[in-house]
Phi, psi and omega in degrees: 000144179292133182288343176287333181288336180282326185242079181276142180284317185233130179261008180289158179286137180291334181297322179296314181297317180289328176295317178296317178298320179294315182295318181296316180291324178296316179296320179300310182290330175294320178294317178299317179295318181295321178297318178297318180295318180296315180296323178293322181289327180288317185285000000 
């Protein structure tokens, strides 16, 4: 057995971490897109 599997740093589920990462990146790109749309509508 791998000795890294016995001493894990984090016991949290990876699905939660990847979900949070997806939501944060999705919100970031949505904000960038919204800023572009607003500036295009103003100009």
